[in-house]
N, C-alpha and C positions, 0 to 999 in steps of 0.2 A: 239860474245861478251858474250853471255849468258854462254858459256862453260868455259870461262877463270876462273871464280871463283871456279868451280868444280875441274878443273885440278890443279890449284895452291893449293887449300885447301886439295885435296886428297894427293898431294905430301907431304905437311906439315904433315899430319896425318901419312902417311907411314914412314916418317923419325922419328917421335916421337909419337907413338899411346897412350902411358900411360896416359898423362894428359886428353886426350879426353875420354879415356876409363873410367877414374875415374868419369867424369861428366856424362857419358852415362850409367853407371852401373844400376841405377834404371830402366831405360827404357829397357835396354838389359835383365834384370832379368824378367820383365813383358812379353816381347816378347818371351823369351825362355820358359817361363812357359805355354804359350798359343799356340805357333806356333811350330809344330813338325819339328825337324831338324834345327831349328834356333840355332845359337851358344850361349852357356850359358856363355862363357868367354867374358868379355867386350873388352879385347884387340883384340881378334879374330874378334868380331863383328865390331868394328870400323875400323879395317884393311880391312875387306871385303867390308865395305861400302866405304872406301877410294879407293879401287880398282875399284869399280863401278863408283865412281866419275871421276877417271882418265880415265878409259876405255871409258865410255859412253860420258864423256866430250870431249875426243879426237875424237870420232866418230862424235859428234855433230859439233865440230869445223871444221872438214874436210868435213862435208856435207854428210857423209856416214850413211845411214839409220837414218836420222835426227829424224824422228818420233819415232822410236824404242828407240833411244838414249835419246830423251827428256822424253819419258815415263819411262825409267829406272831411270833417274835422278829425275823425279817427285816422283817416288816410294821411292827413297832413301832419299830425302830431308825431308820427313815427320818424320821418326824416328830421323834423325839428328837434326831437329828443336826441337822436344820434348825432346830429350836427352841432348841437349846443351844449350837450352835457356828457361828454366822453370822459367820465370820471376816472376810468381805468388808465388814462394816459397822463394823469396829473401826479406829480411827485410829492408836492406839498400836502401833508396830511389834512390840514384844515380846509384847503381849497378842494381837495379830493372829497372830503366828507360833504362839503356844501354842494358840489356837483352831483354826488351820489344821491343826496336828498332831492335835488331838482329832477334827476332822472326817475327816481321812484315816484315823485309827485306826478310826473307826466304819465307814468305807467298806470297810476291810480285813476287819473283823468281819462286815459284811454279806456279803462274798464268801464267807467261811467258812460262814456260815449258809445261803447259797444252795447251796453244794456239799453241805452236810449234808442240806438239804431235797430236793434234786433228784438226788442221786447214787444 
């Protein structure tokens, strides 16, 4: 059940990466500036992240290397969350609340992934 959101979300991003790339650009730029070898192009970065989501999500769903798959997803959800749900930057109270909910949902999923990876 935990894997489904990653597989579906990853497939959506692979079909149309540009909207996500636009949202993720500030985080991609920061990561690219500090992590050697990290993609500087936001479309490439979100596409690679989506591939991790689909691949590791598939492994987790199938029960193949579940701890490794959960750890890969946990590592990928952090930049996804900070790239896509920066609620603290939003002025509109309704949109801010929506993005805060998505941010908190992702942190809850991160907790589930860490339990899966480390239990």
